[in-house]
N, C-alpha and C positions, 0 to 999 in steps of 0.2 A: 886033333888038329880040323879048324871050322876049313868048311868050301871054301874055295876063291873064287867070287863070279869075276868074269873079264867085264873089267868097264872099257868100252869104247869110248875113246874121247874124241868126237870131231872138233873139228877146229872148224869153225865159220867162215866160209871165203865170202867175202863181198866184193861186189861190182859197182862201181860207180860210172853208170851208165847213160849215155847219151843216144837213144835209137836212131835218131836221123842222122848219127856220125857213123859212117862204115867203118873205120877203124874198131869204133865200137861194137857194133853189129859184127864185125869177123872174129874180135876177142869172144865174146859171147858164145858165137857160134864155134869155135875151137875148143870152148870149156864145155860144152854141151857133148861135143863128140867124145868126149873120154868122159860123160857121164858125171860129172860135176854140175851142181845145180847150184849158183850161186845167190845169196840174196842180192838181190837188186837195187839198187839207190838210183833214183832217178833224180840226179845231182841237180838239174835245172827247176824241178818241183819244189823239190826238198834240199835246200843250200844245206851244204856243213857250214857248224859253229864254226868261229874263230879256231876253238880249241880243237876241234876234230882235224881242220886242216893242218895246225900245227904238228900234230900225231902223224898224221899223213906223211907229210912233208918229212919227219924223224925216219920213220918208217921206209920212204922211199930214198931216203939219203940223198935230198933233193934240198935246195933255199927256194924260196916264194917266187922270185924271180923265173926259176927256172920250169916252173909249172904253170907261167903265165901262158895264154895263147896270145900272142904279140901283133896276130890281124885284126883282133877284133875290133870294132870302132869303138866299145868302152875302154880300151886300153891308149889309144889314141885321145880320145876326148877327157880323159883324166888324166892326162900326160904322165903315164906311168912307165914311158922309158926314159922318165928322170931317174941317173941312176944315185942320188942321194936321198931316193926314198928307201924307207926301212923297210925290216920283211914284215913289221905289223901292219903298215900304210898296203902294203901291197896283199896282206891276208885279208885285211879292211876290205879291199876293194874286189877279191874275190868272193868273198861273203854277200856284197853287197851286188855284184854281177857276175854271178855263177859261169855265166856263157865264157868268163876269162878262163877257167880249171881247165887245164889240157887233160885230155880223157882217151880212154877210160883208165883207171885205175882199180888193177885189183889189189884187193887187203887179204892175206891168209895169213891170221895170228898177227906175229910181230914185225909181218916181213908187207913190202909191198914192191909191185912193180905197174909201170908206165906200159899200157898196149901200144908203145907205138916203137918197132910192129908188134902186131898183135900175138908171135908166138914167143914175145918178150917176157910174159906172165907165165910161161911155162916153167921159168927158172926159179920160182917159189912155189909149184905146186909139190 
């Protein structure tokens, strides 16, 4: 019999982070307290693509409208409160105006959680 090697499969944990957001900073601190160093995506500088957003929404179990920050100027300026807009139109708006994306979002494999409150992300670790 051959030797079996212990192969450690480490799931990549990713945080869609805005350092200017207190909830985002608190979520990162919560992870670091537990020795978790996520891959950090500064989504305002590197906005996710439409396909990435679709994948995130599926992992979150949310609709595009659920992920919109309704207090942002881009929400009002682009009439995104119009309930007849499709998920595709809302996703396209989030790609164009990443400030519209609610934050932070933690992804762990095929699961994701919105850090509102920050402790909510602990459910997927």
